C-alpha positions as CSV (number, residue, x, y, z in Angstrom):
1,X,-16.3,31.2,63.2
2,X,-18.9,29.3,64.6
3,X,-22.4,29.3,63.2
4,X,-21.4,29.9,59.6
5,X,-20.7,27.1,57.4
6,X,-17.6,26.8,54.8
7,X,-20.5,26.5,52.0
8,X,-22.2,29.3,52.8
9,X,-19.0,31.7,53.2
10,X,-17.8,30.6,49.8
11,X,-18.5,34.7,47.9
12,X,-16.4,35.8,51.1
13,X,-12.9,34.0,51.1
14,X,-12.1,34.6,54.8
15,X,-14.2,35.6,58.1
16,X,-12.2,36.3,61.4
17,X,-14.2,37.1,64.3
18,X,-11.8,37.0,67.7
19,X,-10.0,39.0,70.0
20,X,-7.0,40.4,68.1
21,X,-8.4,39.7,64.6
22,X,-7.5,43.1,63.5
23,X,-3.8,42.1,63.3
24,X,-4.3,39.6,60.7
25,X,-5.0,41.8,58.3
26,X,-1.7,43.3,56.9
27,X,-0.6,39.5,56.9
28,X,-3.9,38.8,54.7
29,X,-2.8,41.6,52.3
30,X,0.7,40.7,52.1
31,X,-0.2,37.1,50.9
32,X,-2.5,38.9,48.5
33,X,0.3,41.3,47.1
34,X,-2.4,44.2,48.3
35,X,0.6,46.7,49.0
36,X,-1.4,50.0,48.3
37,X,-4.7,50.1,49.9
38,X,-7.2,52.9,50.8
39,X,-8.4,53.1,53.7
40,X,-12.2,54.6,54.2
41,X,-12.8,56.0,58.0
42,X,-14.7,58.7,59.4
43,X,-12.9,60.4,62.6
44,X,-14.8,58.2,64.9
45,X,-14.1,54.8,63.0
46,X,-10.5,55.8,63.0
47,X,-10.2,56.6,66.7
48,X,-11.6,53.3,67.1
49,X,-9.9,51.2,64.8
50,X,-8.2,52.9,61.9
51,X,-5.2,54.4,63.8
52,X,-4.2,51.0,65.1
53,X,-4.7,49.2,61.7
54,X,-2.7,52.1,60.0
55,X,0.1,51.6,61.9
56,X,0.0,47.7,61.7
57,X,-0.1,48.3,57.8
58,X,2.8,50.5,58.0
59,X,5.1,48.4,60.1
60,X,4.3,45.3,57.6
61,X,5.1,47.5,54.6
62,X,1.8,48.1,53.2
63,X,1.7,51.8,52.3
64,X,-2.3,52.7,53.0
65,X,-3.5,55.8,52.3
66,X,-6.0,57.0,54.7
67,X,-9.7,58.9,53.6
68,X,-11.5,60.1,56.1
69,X,-15.1,60.9,55.2
70,X,-16.8,64.4,55.6
71,X,-19.9,64.9,57.6
72,X,-22.9,66.7,56.1
73,X,-24.3,70.0,56.7
74,X,-26.4,67.8,59.6
75,X,-23.5,65.8,60.9
76,X,-24.1,63.0,59.5
77,X,-22.1,60.4,57.1
78,X,-24.3,59.7,54.2
79,X,-23.9,56.6,51.6
80,X,-25.0,59.7,49.2
81,X,-24.1,60.8,46.0
82,X,-21.3,63.1,47.5
83,X,-19.3,61.0,49.8
84,X,-19.1,58.6,46.9
85,X,-17.7,61.3,44.4
86,X,-15.4,61.8,47.8
87,X,-14.1,58.3,47.9
88,X,-13.8,58.1,44.0
89,X,-11.5,61.2,44.2
90,X,-8.9,59.9,46.8
91,X,-8.8,56.6,45.0
92,X,-6.3,57.4,42.2
93,X,-7.4,53.7,40.4
94,X,-4.2,53.5,38.9
95,X,-2.3,53.6,42.5
96,X,-4.5,51.8,44.8
97,X,-4.9,47.7,44.6
98,X,-7.6,47.3,47.3
99,X,-10.1,49.0,49.4
100,X,-10.5,48.9,53.2
101,X,-13.9,49.3,55.1
102,X,-13.5,51.0,59.0
103,X,-17.0,51.6,60.2
104,X,-20.1,50.1,59.9
105,X,-23.3,50.2,58.0
106,X,-22.4,53.5,56.0
107,X,-19.2,53.2,55.4
108,X,-19.7,49.4,53.7
109,X,-22.3,50.7,51.7
110,X,-20.1,53.2,50.1
111,X,-16.7,51.1,49.9
112,X,-18.9,48.4,48.5
113,X,-20.5,50.3,46.2
114,X,-17.0,52.0,45.4
115,X,-15.2,48.2,44.8
116,X,-18.0,47.4,42.6
117,X,-18.0,50.1,40.1
118,X,-14.1,50.1,40.1
119,X,-13.7,46.5,40.6
120,X,-11.4,47.2,43.1
121,X,-11.6,44.1,46.0
122,X,-12.3,45.3,49.0
123,X,-11.7,43.9,53.1
124,X,-14.1,44.7,55.9
125,X,-13.3,45.9,59.3
126,X,-16.3,46.3,61.8
127,X,-15.9,48.6,64.3
128,X,-19.5,47.8,66.1
129,X,-22.4,45.2,65.6
130,X,-24.3,47.4,64.1
131,X,-26.2,46.2,60.9
132,X,-26.5,42.7,59.2
133,X,-25.1,44.2,55.8
134,X,-21.2,43.5,56.4
135,X,-21.7,40.8,53.8
136,X,-24.3,42.4,51.4
137,X,-24.2,42.4,47.8
138,X,-26.2,45.3,47.7
139,X,-25.8,48.9,48.7
140,X,-28.7,51.0,49.9
141,X,-27.7,54.5,49.1
142,X,-29.4,58.1,49.4
143,X,-29.5,59.3,45.4
144,X,-31.4,62.3,45.1
145,X,-32.8,61.8,48.1
146,X,-34.7,58.9,47.8
147,X,-33.3,55.3,49.6
148,X,-32.5,53.0,46.6
149,X,-30.6,49.5,46.8
150,X,-28.3,49.3,44.4
151,X,-26.0,46.3,42.9
152,X,-22.6,46.1,44.7
153,X,-20.2,43.9,46.2
154,X,-19.4,41.4,49.4
155,X,-15.5,41.8,50.9
156,X,-13.8,39.3,50.1
157,X,-12.8,39.3,53.5
158,X,-14.0,40.5,56.8
159,X,-11.8,41.0,60.2
160,X,-14.3,41.5,62.7
161,X,-12.3,42.3,66.3
162,X,-14.3,41.7,69.4
163,X,-12.2,43.5,71.5
164,X,-13.0,46.5,69.1
165,X,-16.7,45.5,69.3
166,X,-17.4,45.3,72.8
167,X,-16.1,48.8,73.1
168,X,-18.7,49.9,70.7
169,X,-21.0,52.8,71.8
170,X,-24.1,50.9,73.1
171,X,-26.4,52.6,70.6
172,X,-24.8,51.0,67.7
173,X,-25.0,47.4,69.3
174,X,-28.9,48.4,70.5
175,X,-29.0,49.1,66.7
176,X,-27.6,45.9,65.7
177,X,-30.2,44.2,68.0
178,X,-32.8,46.1,66.2
179,X,-31.7,45.1,63.0
180,X,-31.6,41.5,63.9
181,X,-35.3,42.0,66.0
182,X,-37.0,43.3,62.6
183,X,-36.3,40.1,61.2
184,X,-39.2,38.3,62.8
185,X,-41.7,40.6,60.3
186,X,-39.2,40.5,57.5
187,X,-39.1,36.7,57.7
188,X,-43.2,36.5,57.8
189,X,-43.2,39.0,55.1
190,X,-41.2,36.5,52.9
191,X,-43.6,33.8,53.2
192,X,-46.7,35.7,52.8
193,X,-45.5,36.8,49.1
194,X,-44.2,33.6,48.4
195,X,-47.4,32.0,49.5
196,X,-50.0,35.0,48.2
197,X,-48.0,36.3,45.2
198,X,-45.8,33.2,44.0
199,X,-42.0,35.4,45.0
200,X,-39.2,33.4,45.3
201,X,-38.5,31.7,48.8
202,X,-35.6,29.6,50.2
203,X,-36.5,27.4,53.5
204,X,-32.8,26.9,53.8
205,X,-32.0,30.6,53.6
206,X,-34.6,31.2,56.1
207,X,-33.6,28.8,58.5
208,X,-30.3,30.6,58.8
209,X,-31.8,34.3,59.5
210,X,-34.5,32.1,61.7
211,X,-31.8,30.7,63.6
212,X,-29.7,34.2,63.8
213,X,-32.6,36.1,64.8
214,X,-32.6,33.5,67.6
215,X,-29.6,33.1,68.9
216,X,-30.1,36.6,69.4
217,X,-33.3,36.8,71.3
218,X,-31.9,34.2,73.5
219,X,-28.8,35.8,74.4
220,X,-30.6,39.3,74.7
221,X,-29.4,39.8,78.8
222,X,-26.1,39.4,77.5
223,X,-26.2,41.5,74.5
224,X,-27.5,44.4,76.5
225,X,-24.7,43.9,79.1
226,X,-22.4,44.1,76.3
227,X,-20.5,40.7,77.4
228,X,-18.0,39.4,75.4
229,X,-20.3,36.5,75.2
230,X,-23.4,38.4,74.0
231,X,-21.3,40.7,71.3
232,X,-19.9,37.5,69.8
233,X,-23.4,36.1,69.6
234,X,-24.5,39.1,68.0
235,X,-22.1,39.8,65.4
236,X,-22.1,36.0,64.2
237,X,-26.1,36.5,63.7
238,X,-25.5,39.6,61.7
239,X,-23.0,38.0,59.6
240,X,-25.2,35.2,59.2
241,X,-28.3,37.3,58.3
242,X,-25.9,39.4,55.2
243,X,-24.7,35.5,54.3
244,X,-28.2,34.8,54.1
245,X,-28.8,37.6,52.1
246,X,-25.9,36.9,49.9
247,X,-27.3,33.1,49.5
248,X,-30.7,34.2,48.3
249,X,-29.3,37.0,45.8
250,X,-32.1,39.3,47.4
251,X,-32.8,41.1,50.9
252,X,-36.3,39.2,51.2
253,X,-34.5,37.2,54.5
254,X,-34.0,40.3,55.8
255,X,-36.2,42.9,54.7
256,X,-39.9,43.2,55.1
257,X,-42.3,46.1,55.8
258,X,-40.5,47.2,58.8
259,X,-37.4,48.1,56.5
260,X,-39.7,49.8,54.5
261,X,-41.0,52.0,57.5
262,X,-37.6,52.8,58.6
263,X,-36.5,53.8,54.8
264,X,-39.6,56.0,54.4
265,X,-38.6,57.8,58.3
266,X,-35.1,58.2,56.8
267,X,-36.3,59.9,53.7
268,X,-38.0,62.4,55.8
269,X,-35.4,63.0,57.9
270,X,-33.4,64.3,55.2
271,X,-36.5,66.3,53.2
272,X,-36.3,68.0,57.0
273,X,-32.3,68.2,57.0
274,X,-32.9,66.2,60.5
275,X,-29.7,64.0,61.7
276,X,-30.3,60.6,61.1
277,X,-31.3,58.0,63.5
278,X,-29.3,54.5,63.5
279,X,-30.5,52.4,61.0
280,X,-31.4,49.2,63.5
281,X,-32.7,51.6,66.1
282,X,-35.4,53.0,63.0
283,X,-35.8,49.0,62.5
284,X,-36.4,48.0,65.7
285,X,-39.4,50.6,66.2
286,X,-40.5,49.8,63.0
287,X,-40.9,46.4,63.7
288,X,-43.0,47.0,66.7
289,X,-45.7,48.8,64.5
290,X,-45.6,46.5,62.3
291,X,-46.1,43.8,64.8
292,X,-49.0,46.4,66.0
293,X,-50.3,46.3,62.5
294,X,-50.6,42.9,61.2
295,X,-51.3,41.2,64.9
296,X,-54.7,44.0,65.0
297,X,-55.3,42.9,61.1
298,X,-55.1,39.2,61.3
299,X,-56.0,38.7,65.2
300,X,-58.5,41.1,65.3
301,X,-59.9,41.6,61.8
302,X,-58.8,45.8,62.1
303,X,-57.8,47.2,58.8
304,X,-57.1,50.0,57.4
305,X,-59.8,49.6,54.4
306,X,-61.2,46.2,53.4
307,X,-60.3,42.6,54.6
308,X,-57.3,41.5,52.1
309,X,-58.2,39.3,49.5
310,X,-55.1,37.0,50.9
311,X,-56.1,37.2,54.3
312,X,-59.9,35.9,52.9
313,X,-58.1,33.1,51.2
314,X,-55.0,32.2,53.0
315,X,-56.2,33.3,56.5
316,X,-55.6,30.2,58.2
317,X,-51.8,30.1,57.3
318,X,-51.5,33.5,57.7
319,X,-52.8,33.4,61.6
320,X,-50.1,30.4,62.2
321,X,-47.5,32.8,60.8
322,X,-48.6,35.8,62.7
323,X,-48.6,33.6,66.1
324,X,-44.7,33.7,65.7
325,X,-44.4,37.2,65.6
326,X,-44.0,38.9,68.9
327,X,-46.6,41.2,70.4
328,X,-45.8,44.8,70.0
329,X,-45.2,45.2,73.9
330,X,-42.9,42.0,73.7
331,X,-40.9,43.2,70.8
332,X,-40.5,46.8,72.7
333,X,-39.4,44.9,75.9
334,X,-36.5,43.3,73.8
335,X,-35.5,46.7,72.3
336,X,-35.4,48.0,76.3
337,X,-33.2,45.2,77.7
338,X,-30.5,45.9,74.8
339,X,-30.4,49.9,75.8
340,X,-32.0,50.8,72.6
341,X,-35.3,53.1,71.4
342,X,-38.7,51.3,71.9
343,X,-41.0,54.0,70.7
344,X,-41.2,56.0,67.5
345,X,-41.4,59.0,70.0
346,X,-37.8,59.1,70.7
347,X,-36.9,58.5,67.0
348,X,-39.3,62.1,66.5
349,X,-41.7,60.3,64.7
350,X,-45.0,62.4,64.9
351,X,-48.4,60.7,64.6
352,X,-49.1,62.1,61.1
353,X,-45.5,61.0,60.0
354,X,-46.5,57.2,61.3
355,X,-49.5,57.8,59.9
356,X,-48.5,58.7,56.3
357,X,-45.6,56.3,56.5
358,X,-48.0,53.2,57.2
359,X,-50.6,54.7,54.3
360,X,-47.0,55.0,52.0
361,X,-44.1,52.9,52.9
362,X,-45.0,50.0,51.3
363,X,-44.2,51.9,47.7
364,X,-40.9,52.0,48.4
365,X,-40.2,48.1,46.9
366,X,-41.6,46.0,44.7
367,X,-42.9,43.3,47.4
368,X,-45.9,41.7,48.0
369,X,-45.9,42.3,52.1
370,X,-49.0,42.2,54.2
371,X,-48.4,45.6,54.9
372,X,-49.2,46.5,50.9
373,X,-52.0,44.2,50.9
374,X,-53.7,46.1,53.7
375,X,-53.2,49.2,51.9
376,X,-54.1,48.0,48.5
377,X,-57.8,46.1,49.7
């Protein structure tokens, strides 16, 4: 796969991103003597790829068990305690030797956590280029209503079939682009936290994420038009971003204040019993809100309270980094090009929730973002 070196992919034994990649799964399992996998999907992802894969596995002599997730009362599939237990009950560890995640972000988060706890390896079969977490070693789970990232494991292999990915619903494609767009503010916050609080930083890992982000922005028209080249570019970038986190060992390269805002909104949806929006859709819109906040603070001296000490001490460097973040209007235009939500209103975020999230979301993660500095000044 272009764009990912052998060295960066050492934790994952195989990555296949091309048309027909799903046909490689049976042979991969047979070579490793994984003859009794548990395939985890939902009704949509089973139709998109699971049924085809199940047939091919059966024809190859692989005895897969199919486990379809149950939606919650809001009609969503959530990576929460109930769903995790549901998968564990279906697993039969003494009879299943491998897990297969067929789906996008939520299914992968569930399976990677179960894989970590049971020590049963899992294979990734993405059905949409919607998130950068396919290669992640952490699983963001909903535990007692709180979004919490816990230790998990990456897949041993990824089989991303372009023939399946280009047929994913447009909102999922837009969500993947939104997740990548959030790297503008996450990369800024990572550098900010390193400069002002001594948090760990890795220039090579940052370069991987920056390259992945740039490739998406450079091909935004193709991604919005769902061309094969555009979807290949997007999926490559998502995998690269996930590998950057895997190499660094933490989510700093790809998650900053925009993700904290997104997580805050998601927990509010859960409290209200409302249907959740796609992760990347929230991240893209949150990136626009954080861009506005950061540019207002650094460029215009508009603060929620007082000027943070960090800006007084490191103002010149911080201003230079903020210049690399597109303006709010530019971010919204990029989101519009891929036909995704461009404003918080489209996500049901009212004025009160926005203000509360901007004041409190930094408390969700122990990161020294500019959002935290602005609120604690």
